C-alpha positions as protocol buffer text, in pm:
chain_id: "A"
residue {
  index: 1
  type: MET
  ca { x: 10358 y: 11437 z: 14121 }
}
residue {
  index: 2
  type: LYS
  ca { x: 10443 y: 11540 z: 13762 }
}
residue {
  index: 3
  type: LYS
  ca { x: 10814 y: 11479 z: 13829 }
}
residue {
  index: 4
  type: LEU
  ca { x: 10742 y: 11132 z: 13966 }
}
residue {
  index: 5
  type: LEU
  ca { x: 10528 y: 11048 z: 13661 }
}
residue {
  index: 6
  type: ALA
  ca { x: 10796 y: 11177 z: 13421 }
}
residue {
  index: 7
  type: LEU
  ca { x: 11065 y: 10979 z: 13604 }
}
residue {
  index: 8
  type: THR
  ca { x: 10855 y: 10660 z: 13594 }
}
residue {
  index: 9
  type: ILE
  ca { x: 10788 y: 10699 z: 13220 }
}
residue {
  index: 10
  type: ALA
  ca { x: 11159 y: 10763 z: 13156 }
}
residue {
  index: 11
  type: LEU
  ca { x: 11261 y: 10451 z: 13349 }
}
residue {
  index: 12
  type: ILE
  ca { x: 11005 y: 10235 z: 13166 }
}
residue {
  index: 13
  type: THR
  ca { x: 11121 y: 10371 z: 12828 }
}
residue {
  index: 14
  type: ILE
  ca { x: 11486 y: 10299 z: 12910 }
}
residue {
  index: 15
  type: GLY
  ca { x: 11398 y: 9948 z: 13027 }
}
residue {
  index: 16
  type: VAL
  ca { x: 11202 y: 9870 z: 12710 }
}
residue {
  index: 17
  type: LEU
  ca { x: 11470 y: 10007 z: 12477 }
}
residue {
  index: 18
  type: SER
  ca { x: 11751 y: 9821 z: 12653 }
}
residue {
  index: 19
  type: GLY
  ca { x: 11546 y: 9498 z: 12641 }
}
residue {
  index: 20
  type: ILE
  ca { x: 11502 y: 9533 z: 12264 }
}
residue {
  index: 21
  type: GLY
  ca { x: 11877 y: 9587 z: 12225 }
}
residue {
  index: 22
  type: LEU
  ca { x: 11955 y: 9274 z: 12427 }
}
residue {
  index: 23
  type: ALA
  ca { x: 11707 y: 9067 z: 12229 }
}
residue {
  index: 24
  type: GLN
  ca { x: 11871 y: 9170 z: 11902 }
}
residue {
  index: 25
  type: GLU
  ca { x: 12215 y: 9071 z: 12030 }
}
residue {
  index: 26
  type: ASP
  ca { x: 12092 y: 8727 z: 12136 }
}
residue {
  index: 27
  type: GLU
  ca { x: 11945 y: 8655 z: 11791 }
}
residue {
  index: 28
  type: SER
  ca { x: 12266 y: 8752 z: 11614 }
}
residue {
  index: 29
  type: GLU
  ca { x: 12468 y: 8507 z: 11825 }
}
residue {
  index: 30
  type: LEU
  ca { x: 12260 y: 8213 z: 11711 }
}
residue {
  index: 31
  type: ALA
  ca { x: 12387 y: 8073 z: 11382 }
}
residue {
  index: 32
  type: PRO
  ca { x: 12188 y: 7824 z: 11175 }
}
residue {
  index: 33
  type: ASP
  ca { x: 12330 y: 7468 z: 11165 }
}
residue {
  index: 34
  type: ALA
  ca { x: 12380 y: 7476 z: 10788 }
}
residue {
  index: 35
  type: THR
  ca { x: 12614 y: 7775 z: 10815 }
}
residue {
  index: 36
  type: VAL
  ca { x: 12819 y: 7604 z: 11085 }
}
residue {
  index: 37
  type: GLU
  ca { x: 12850 y: 7283 z: 10882 }
}
residue {
  index: 38
  type: SER
  ca { x: 12941 y: 7460 z: 10559 }
}
residue {
  index: 39
  type: ALA
  ca { x: 13211 y: 7656 z: 10742 }
}
residue {
  index: 40
  type: MET
  ca { x: 13365 y: 7327 z: 10855 }
}
residue {
  index: 41
  type: VAL
  ca { x: 13408 y: 7187 z: 10503 }
}
residue {
  index: 42
  type: VAL
  ca { x: 13764 y: 7233 z: 10378 }
}
residue {
  index: 43
  type: GLU
  ca { x: 13742 y: 7060 z: 10039 }
}
residue {
  index: 44
  type: VAL
  ca { x: 13555 y: 6810 z: 9827 }
}
residue {
  index: 45
  type: LEU
  ca { x: 13757 y: 6566 z: 9621 }
}
residue {
  index: 46
  type: LYS
  ca { x: 13680 y: 6285 z: 9380 }
}
residue {
  index: 47
  type: GLY
  ca { x: 13892 y: 5979 z: 9340 }
}
residue {
  index: 48
  type: SER
  ca { x: 13928 y: 5603 z: 9348 }
}
residue {
  index: 49
  type: LEU
  ca { x: 13903 y: 5415 z: 9675 }
}
residue {
  index: 50
  type: VAL
  ca { x: 14239 y: 5239 z: 9716 }
}
residue {
  index: 51
  type: SER
  ca { x: 14177 y: 5063 z: 10048 }
}
residue {
  index: 52
  type: ILE
  ca { x: 13955 y: 5046 z: 10355 }
}
residue {
  index: 53
  type: ASP
  ca { x: 14076 y: 4973 z: 10709 }
}
residue {
  index: 54
  type: VAL
  ca { x: 13757 y: 4886 z: 10898 }
}
residue {
  index: 55
  type: ALA
  ca { x: 13942 y: 4838 z: 11229 }
}
residue {
  index: 56
  type: LYS
  ca { x: 14072 y: 5198 z: 11219 }
}
residue {
  index: 57
  type: ASP
  ca { x: 13773 y: 5344 z: 11026 }
}
residue {
  index: 58
  type: GLN
  ca { x: 14015 y: 5476 z: 10764 }
}
residue {
  index: 59
  type: ILE
  ca { x: 14002 y: 5497 z: 10388 }
}
residue {
  index: 60
  type: VAL
  ca { x: 14271 y: 5570 z: 10133 }
}
residue {
  index: 61
  type: VAL
  ca { x: 14157 y: 5762 z: 9826 }
}
residue {
  index: 62
  type: LYS
  ca { x: 14363 y: 5834 z: 9514 }
}
residue {
  index: 63
  type: ASP
  ca { x: 14276 y: 6195 z: 9425 }
}
residue {
  index: 64
  type: ASP
  ca { x: 14173 y: 6221 z: 9056 }
}
residue {
  index: 65
  type: MET
  ca { x: 14315 y: 6575 z: 9030 }
}
residue {
  index: 66
  type: THR
  ca { x: 14660 y: 6516 z: 9179 }
}
residue {
  index: 67
  type: GLY
  ca { x: 14706 y: 6139 z: 9163 }
}
residue {
  index: 68
  type: VAL
  ca { x: 14812 y: 6141 z: 9530 }
}
residue {
  index: 69
  type: ASP
  ca { x: 14687 y: 5882 z: 9781 }
}
residue {
  index: 70
  type: ARG
  ca { x: 14517 y: 6052 z: 10076 }
}
residue {
  index: 71
  type: THR
  ca { x: 14410 y: 5886 z: 10402 }
}
residue {
  index: 72
  type: PHE
  ca { x: 14097 y: 5991 z: 10591 }
}
residue {
  index: 73
  type: THR
  ca { x: 13913 y: 5875 z: 10900 }
}
residue {
  index: 74
  type: ALA
  ca { x: 13546 y: 5811 z: 10818 }
}
residue {
  index: 75
  type: ALA
  ca { x: 13233 y: 5700 z: 11002 }
}
residue {
  index: 76
  type: PRO
  ca { x: 13183 y: 5321 z: 10993 }
}
residue {
  index: 77
  type: GLU
  ca { x: 12837 y: 5356 z: 10838 }
}
residue {
  index: 78
  type: ALA
  ca { x: 12982 y: 5574 z: 10560 }
}
residue {
  index: 79
  type: ILE
  ca { x: 13230 y: 5307 z: 10451 }
}
residue {
  index: 80
  type: ALA
  ca { x: 13024 y: 4993 z: 10519 }
}
residue {
  index: 81
  type: THR
  ca { x: 12900 y: 4955 z: 10161 }
}
residue {
  index: 82
  type: LEU
  ca { x: 13219 y: 5062 z: 9983 }
}
residue {
  index: 83
  type: LYS
  ca { x: 13492 y: 4846 z: 9836 }
}
residue {
  index: 84
  type: ALA
  ca { x: 13835 y: 4910 z: 9689 }
}
residue {
  index: 85
  type: GLY
  ca { x: 13816 y: 5041 z: 9334 }
}
residue {
  index: 86
  type: ASP
  ca { x: 13492 y: 5236 z: 9386 }
}
residue {
  index: 87
  type: LYS
  ca { x: 13482 y: 5593 z: 9256 }
}
residue {
  index: 88
  type: VAL
  ca { x: 13397 y: 5820 z: 9551 }
}
residue {
  index: 89
  type: LYS
  ca { x: 13337 y: 6184 z: 9638 }
}
residue {
  index: 90
  type: VAL
  ca { x: 13480 y: 6276 z: 9979 }
}
residue {
  index: 91
  type: THR
  ca { x: 13380 y: 6587 z: 10173 }
}
residue {
  index: 92
  type: VAL
  ca { x: 13671 y: 6675 z: 10400 }
}
residue {
  index: 93
  type: GLY
  ca { x: 13628 y: 6872 z: 10724 }
}
residue {
  index: 94
  type: GLU
  ca { x: 13862 y: 7110 z: 10906 }
}
residue {
  index: 95
  type: ASP
  ca { x: 13994 y: 6825 z: 11117 }
}
residue {
  index: 96
  type: MET
  ca { x: 14086 y: 6642 z: 10792 }
}
residue {
  index: 97
  type: THR
  ca { x: 13828 y: 6368 z: 10849 }
}
residue {
  index: 98
  type: ALA
  ca { x: 13586 y: 6251 z: 10584 }
}
residue {
  index: 99
  type: LYS
  ca { x: 13257 y: 6419 z: 10678 }
}
residue {
  index: 100
  type: GLU
  ca { x: 13082 y: 6241 z: 10391 }
}
residue {
  index: 101
  type: VAL
  ca { x: 13185 y: 5962 z: 10155 }
}
residue {
  index: 102
  type: VAL
  ca { x: 12956 y: 5904 z: 9857 }
}
residue {
  index: 103
  type: LYS
  ca { x: 12998 y: 5643 z: 9586 }
}
residue {
  index: 104
  type: VAL
  ca { x: 12967 y: 5802 z: 9243 }
}
residue {
  index: 105
  type: ALA
  ca { x: 12878 y: 5632 z: 8917 }
}
residue {
  index: 106
  type: GLU
  ca { x: 13169 y: 5576 z: 8686 }
}
residue {
  index: 107
  type: GLU
  ca { x: 13157 y: 5763 z: 8358 }
}
residue {
  index: 108
  type: LYS
  ca { x: 13133 y: 5522 z: 8068 }
}
residue {
  index: 109
  type: LYS
  ca { x: 13291 y: 5617 z: 7739 }
}
residue {
  index: 110
  type: VAL
  ca { x: 13060 y: 5575 z: 7446 }
}
residue {
  index: 111
  type: GLU
  ca { x: 13233 y: 5457 z: 7134 }
}
residue {
  index: 112
  type: PRO
  ca { x: 13081 y: 5516 z: 6794 }
}
residue {
  index: 113
  type: ALA
  ca { x: 12922 y: 5219 z: 6626 }
}
residue {
  index: 114
  type: PRO
  ca { x: 13126 y: 5053 z: 6350 }
}
residue {
  index: 115
  type: GLY
  ca { x: 13056 y: 5219 z: 6017 }
}
residue {
  index: 116
  type: ALA
  ca { x: 12900 y: 5526 z: 6175 }
}
residue {
  index: 117
  type: ALA
  ca { x: 12980 y: 5862 z: 6013 }
}
residue {
  index: 118
  type: GLN
  ca { x: 13231 y: 6071 z: 6203 }
}
């Protein structure tokens, strides 16, 4: 009887411990959405919107850093309110599509008033 009791306790202990180990593995496989999205971002660039092709859902942006025109596919709702000449910030994904296109305010140069001390 003592051997049967010891064997039963051993089997229950093994079952509980292996269940805890499996539960920990399952939690580690689940990644939060924010981590997945941030891993998909390749670059963020700022530039001037050169053109919009609504039929193809494409935009052409002149990169402020390099001066090179770059073409991206973007969601129709992302480009609906934009027009050529707008300053934009484009978040580019691994598949080289525009994940986000945001219009940014243009920086205005402030000139000193006439007769102001310099």
